[in-house]
C-alpha positions in Angstrom: -0.1 -0.3 0.1 1.3 3.4 -1.3 0.9 6.2 1.2 0.6 9.6 -0.1 0.5 13.2 2.3 -1.0 15.9 1.1 0.0 18.7 3.4 -2.5 21.6 3.1 -2.2 25.9 4.3 -0.4 28.6 2.4 1.6 29.2 5.3 3.7 26.3 4.4 4.3 27.6 0.8 5.3 30.8 2.2 7.8 29.5 4.2 6.4 30.7 7.8 6.5 27.7 9.7 8.5 24.1 8.9 6.4 21.0 8.1 7.1 19.0 10.8 4.0 16.5 10.2 4.7 15.3 6.7 8.2 14.4 8.1 6.9 12.5 11.0 4.5 10.5 8.9 7.2 9.5 6.5 8.8 8.1 9.7 5.9 6.2 11.2 5.2 5.0 8.0 9.1 3.6 7.0 8.6 1.9 10.7 5.5 -0.1 9.7 6.8 -0.7 6.8 4.4 1.2 4.7 6.0 3.3 1.0 5.8 6.7 0.5 7.1 7.9 -2.3 5.5 11.6 -2.6 5.3 14.5 -0.4 2.9 17.4 -1.5 2.3 21.0 -0.1 -0.8 23.0 -1.6 -2.1 26.3 -0.4 -6.2 26.7 0.8 -7.2 26.8 -2.3 -10.1 24.5 -3.1 -9.1 23.7 -7.2 -5.4 23.0 -5.8 -6.2 20.7 -2.9 -8.8 18.8 -4.9 -6.2 18.4 -7.9 -3.7 17.1 -4.9 -5.5 14.6 -4.2 -6.6 13.4 -6.9 -2.9 13.7 -8.1 -2.4 11.1 -4.8 -5.0 9.0 -5.3 -4.2 8.2 -9.1 -0.4 6.9 -7.9 -1.1 5.7 -4.5 -3.6 3.8 -2.4 -4.1 5.8 0.1 -3.8 9.5 1.4 -3.0 11.8 4.3 -4.4 15.2 4.4 -3.1 17.3 7.4 -4.4 20.7 7.8 -7.7 22.7 7.0 -9.7 21.5 9.3 -10.2 24.3 11.1 -13.1 26.7 11.2 -12.3 29.5 9.2 -13.1 30.3 5.9 -9.7 29.1 4.3 -10.1 26.1 6.2 -11.6 24.0 3.0 -10.2 20.6 3.2 -13.0 18.8 3.8 -14.8 20.4 1.1 -12.2 19.4 -1.8 -12.8 15.6 -0.2 -16.4 15.9 -0.5 -16.0 16.9 -4.5 -13.1 13.8 -4.8 -15.6 11.4 -3.7 -18.1 13.1 -5.9 -20.5 13.4 -2.5 -22.4 16.2 -0.5 -20.8 17.4 3.0 -23.8 16.3 5.8 -23.7 18.2 9.2 -23.5 15.4 11.8 -25.2 16.8 15.4 -23.3 14.7 17.6 -20.2 16.9 16.6 -21.9 19.6 17.0 -22.5 19.3 20.4 -19.5 17.8 20.8 -17.4 20.4 19.3 -19.7 22.9 22.3 -19.1 20.7 25.1 -15.6 21.3 24.6 -15.9 24.8 23.9 -17.6 24.6 27.7 -15.6 22.5 29.6 -13.2 25.7 28.8 -15.7 28.4 30.1 -16.3 29.1 26.4 -19.0 29.4 24.5 -18.9 28.2 20.9 -18.5 30.8 17.8 -20.8 30.0 15.2 -17.8 29.3 12.7 -17.1 26.1 14.5 -20.0 24.5 12.8 -17.7 23.8 9.9 -16.0 21.6 11.9 -19.5 19.0 12.0 -19.5 19.0 8.4 -18.0 15.3 6.6 -18.5 13.9 3.8 -21.2 11.4 2.8 -19.9 7.8 3.8 -17.1 9.3 5.8 -16.0 7.5 9.1 -15.3 10.4 11.7 -11.6 9.9 13.7 -13.4 11.9 17.2 -11.0 14.9 18.4 -9.9 14.5 22.1 -7.1 17.3 22.1 -9.1 20.0 20.5 -12.6 20.7 18.3 -11.4 19.3 14.7 -12.8 15.7 14.2 -10.5 13.8 11.4 -11.8 11.8 8.7 -12.3 8.4 6.9 -13.0 8.8 3.3 -13.0 5.7 1.3 -13.1 5.6 -2.1 -13.9 1.9 -3.7 -10.0 0.3 -2.7 -8.6 3.5 -1.9 -8.8 5.8 1.1 -8.2 9.6 1.8 -7.2 10.6 5.6 -7.7 14.1 6.8 -6.3 14.9 10.3 -6.0 18.9 11.8 -2.9 20.5 10.8 -1.8 21.0 14.5 0.9 18.4 15.5 -0.4 17.1 19.1 -4.0 16.7 17.5 -2.3 14.8 14.2 -0.1 12.6 15.9 -2.8 11.2 18.2 -5.2 10.4 16.2 -2.6 9.0 13.6 -1.7 6.9 16.3 -4.8 5.7 17.5 -7.2 5.2 13.7 -5.0 5.9 11.2 -2.2 3.5 11.3 -4.6 0.4 12.9 -6.3 1.1 9.6 -3.6 1.3 7.4 -1.9 -2.0 9.2 -4.7 -3.7 8.4 -5.7 -2.7 4.8 -1.8 -4.2 4.8 -2.6 -7.2 6.3 -5.9 -7.5 3.7 -3.7 -7.3 0.9 -1.0 -9.7 1.9 1.4 -7.0 1.8 2.4 -6.7 5.2 6.4 -5.6 5.8 8.7 -3.8 8.4 11.0 -1.4 7.8 13.8 -0.3 9.6 16.3 2.8 9.4 19.6 3.3 11.0 21.7 6.7 10.3 25.5 6.0 10.2 26.8 9.7 11.7 30.2 11.2 9.9 32.6 13.9 10.5 36.1 14.9 8.0 34.8 14.3 5.0 32.4 16.0 2.1 29.1 14.3 0.7 30.9 13.4 -2.6 33.4 11.2 -0.7 31.0 9.8 1.1 29.0 8.8 -2.4 32.5 7.8 -4.6 33.2 5.6 -1.1 30.1 3.7 -1.4 29.3 3.8 -5.7 30.2 0.7 -5.7 28.0 -1.0 -2.6 25.3 1.3 -4.0 25.8 0.2 -7.4 25.4 -3.6 -6.6 22.1 -2.7 -4.1 20.6 -1.8 -7.4 16.6 -1.6 -7.7 16.8 -4.0 -4.4 14.4 -2.1 -2.2 15.5 -4.6 0.6 18.7 -2.4 1.9 19.1 1.2 0.3 21.9 3.8 0.8 20.8 7.7 1.4 23.3 10.2 2.2 22.1 13.4 4.7 24.2 16.9 5.1 23.3 18.1 8.0 25.8 21.3 8.3 27.9 21.6 11.3 26.6 18.4 12.2 28.2 16.5 9.7 27.2 14.2 6.4 24.8 11.4 7.7 24.4 7.9 5.8 20.8 6.6 6.0 20.6 2.9 6.1 17.3 1.3 5.5 16.3 -2.7 5.7 12.7 -3.6 4.7 12.7 -7.1 5.8 9.5 -9.4 6.3 9.5 -9.2 10.0 11.3 -6.9 12.7 14.1 -9.6 13.5 14.7 -9.8 9.5 14.8 -6.7 9.6 17.1 -5.7 11.8 19.7 -8.5 10.3 19.7 -6.6 6.8 20.2 -3.3 8.6 22.9 -4.7 11.2 24.7 -6.2 8.4 24.7 -3.2 6.0 25.8 -1.1 8.6 28.9 -3.1 9.5 29.7 -3.2 5.7 29.4 0.8 5.1 31.6 1.2 8.2 33.7 -1.2 6.8 34.2 0.3 3.5 34.4 4.1 4.5 37.0 3.1 7.3 39.1 1.9 4.4 38.8 4.7 2.0 38.1 7.6 4.3 39.6 6.9 8.0 37.9 7.1 11.3 35.2 9.5 9.9 32.1 7.6 11.8 31.5 8.9 15.4 28.2 7.9 16.0 24.8 6.3 15.1 21.0 7.6 14.9 21.0 10.5 17.5 24.1 10.2 19.1 26.0 13.6 18.8 30.0 14.0 19.2 29.6 15.1 22.5 28.1 11.4 23.5 31.3 9.9 21.8 33.3 12.2 24.4 31.5 11.3 27.2 31.5 7.6 26.2 35.2 7.2 25.6 36.0 9.2 28.8 33.5 7.2 30.7 34.9 4.2 29.8 38.1 5.1 30.6 37.2 6.9 33.9 39.2 10.1 32.9 37.8 13.7 33.0 38.2 16.1 30.6 38.9 20.1 31.1 38.6 22.6 28.1 40.1 25.8 27.1 38.6 28.0 25.0 39.7 31.2 22.9 38.0 31.3 19.2 34.8 29.1 20.0 33.9 31.2 23.3 32.7 28.6 25.2 30.8 26.6 22.5 32.6 23.4 23.5 32.0 23.4 27.0 28.1 24.1 25.8 28.2 21.0 23.6 29.2 19.1 26.5 27.1 19.9 28.9 23.9 19.0 26.7 25.0 15.3 28.0 22.8 13.9 30.9 25.7 13.2 33.5 28.0 15.2 32.1 29.4 16.5 35.4 30.6 12.9 36.3 33.9 13.4 33.5 33.3 17.4 32.7 35.8 19.3 35.2 35.4 22.6 33.8 36.5 24.8 31.3 38.5 28.3 30.9 37.2 30.9 28.0 40.6 32.6 27.7 39.3 34.6 25.0 42.1 37.8 25.6 46.1 37.1 25.3 47.0 37.8 28.9 44.4 35.1 30.3 46.6 32.8 28.2 49.6 34.1 29.4 48.5 34.6 32.9 46.3 31.8 33.8 47.2 28.9 31.5 51.3 29.3 30.9 51.1 30.2 27.5 54.8 31.5 26.4 54.4 34.7 24.8 54.3 35.8 21.5 51.8 34.4 19.0 48.8 33.0 20.4 47.4 31.6 16.9 49.6 28.9 16.5 50.0 25.1 17.0 52.7 25.9 20.0 49.9 28.0 21.9 46.9 25.1 21.5 49.6 22.6 23.4 50.5 24.9 25.9 46.6 25.7 26.4 45.6 22.7 26.6 48.2 21.8 29.3 47.7 24.6 31.1 43.8 23.4 31.4 44.4 20.2 32.3 46.6 21.7 35.3 44.7 24.7 36.2 41.6 22.6 36.6 42.7 19.3 37.4 41.8 16.7 34.8 42.8 13.7 32.7 43.2 15.3 29.7 42.7 18.9 28.6 41.0 20.3 25.3 42.3 23.3 23.7 41.4 25.5 20.6 42.7 29.4 19.1 42.3 30.4 15.8 41.0 33.1 14.1 37.3 33.5 13.0 37.2 36.5 11.1 37.1 39.0 9.2 40.8 40.1 10.2 43.6 37.5 10.4 45.7 37.3 13.1 49.1 36.6 14.0 49.5 36.4 10.1 46.6 33.2 10.1 43.7 34.1 7.8 40.5 33.9 8.9 39.4 30.3 8.8 42.5 28.7 10.9 41.7 26.6 13.4 44.5 25.2 16.1 43.0 22.4 18.4 45.8 20.9 21.2 44.9 18.0 23.2 46.8 16.8 26.2 46.3 12.8 27.3 47.8 12.4 30.7 50.9 14.8 29.9 51.0 13.6 26.2 50.9 16.3 23.8 49.7 16.8 20.6 48.0 19.5 18.1 45.8 19.8 14.8 46.0 22.4 12.3 42.3 23.1 10.7 41.3 25.5 8.0 37.2 25.6 8.3 35.0 27.9 5.6 32.5 30.1 6.1 31.8 32.9 8.2 32.2 34.1 11.8 29.4 31.7 13.1 30.3 29.0 11.0 34.0 29.0 11.4 33.3 29.1 15.3 30.8 26.6 15.2 32.8 24.4 13.0 35.6 24.8 15.3 33.9 23.6 18.3 32.4 20.1 16.5 36.0 19.9 14.8 37.5 20.2 18.2 36.1 17.2 19.6 36.2 15.2 16.9 40.1 15.6 17.1 39.9 14.6 20.8 38.0 11.9 19.6 41.0 10.5 17.3 43.2 11.3 19.6 42.0 9.0 22.8 41.1 6.5 20.6 44.7 6.7 18.6 45.8 5.8 22.4 44.0 2.5 22.3 45.8 1.9 19.5 48.6 2.2 20.1 48.7 0.6 23.3 
């Protein structure tokens, strides 16, 4: 059963709000093995909504229409569905009383406009509303179906889980097309999207048109490039087995071609990767930040339980702070030598096992003869110091943001190197 999402609302086309509904529905459909190949956005226009619904029904088996079920003049999804079904709208008095009661429970009087929400295309089933006033709809068209839900996310999700998903699963069961889809995101840092695509091109060609396993690339800005692995199995165990096998293959290929660029999976962040490594060794961390101005420490404390391993940090933005507090030798402060000295100094001052430091030029002007985007990262692992020199792209905010995650990645690799050299 192929399901298409039609998101209704001119505000979506104008970019005034983000369409998180379609994203969430797509994730839920995939998790339950229900294919969704197209999503549409359409404004609050009767003719265009009708066209969008008919187009979706022509290439799929079910449509989930989000939005346009409110009480105002531009809420016209019901009327558009009725035209597609070629039936009239009928007012349901039990809905009128339900909506009136919802207002009364809040000490308010129902505006007459809300009567529109009690109009239902003939032959449609009602999804009772439990969080707002607009009911959802299940509208059969022969063997196909249109579902309509409010655009308010918490109302939409509740109706989807309670009524739409069970109905879709039952339709899949009757059609003998049940499957389970599982996805996993392999997160990388330090390689471009094109480099990842080139490294995995052979595997993608091997998979060809096999829909059981697919690979896709997701560029996520300062959070790196993600490789999404999706597996479609006969049941959950089969899907998980395919997923695990493909993840192992992806990690091996990337490791052989691009090095140690994989730092996590799914929702694991770079700071999660650091936390796991420090916890596993019983080490504590201190950071000294110049160019990033506290961004690294801010990321680290996002991890629950960070106080177990993160001792604290020093924002040594002024050169005098580097010299006087961290014992950085007087001279240029944008250098590999300064970064290593900052790492040693902050580890000593705060009393940690590991020191991480970053210094550089965010721009717009040069400093110490270095161009904007130049960043040096220093690491002190229990007395053993090292550094990395980076050239980062973008304007001042981007250099600082890239500098923070890049410094954490340098630390991740340095910690891993201690284990491989042991």
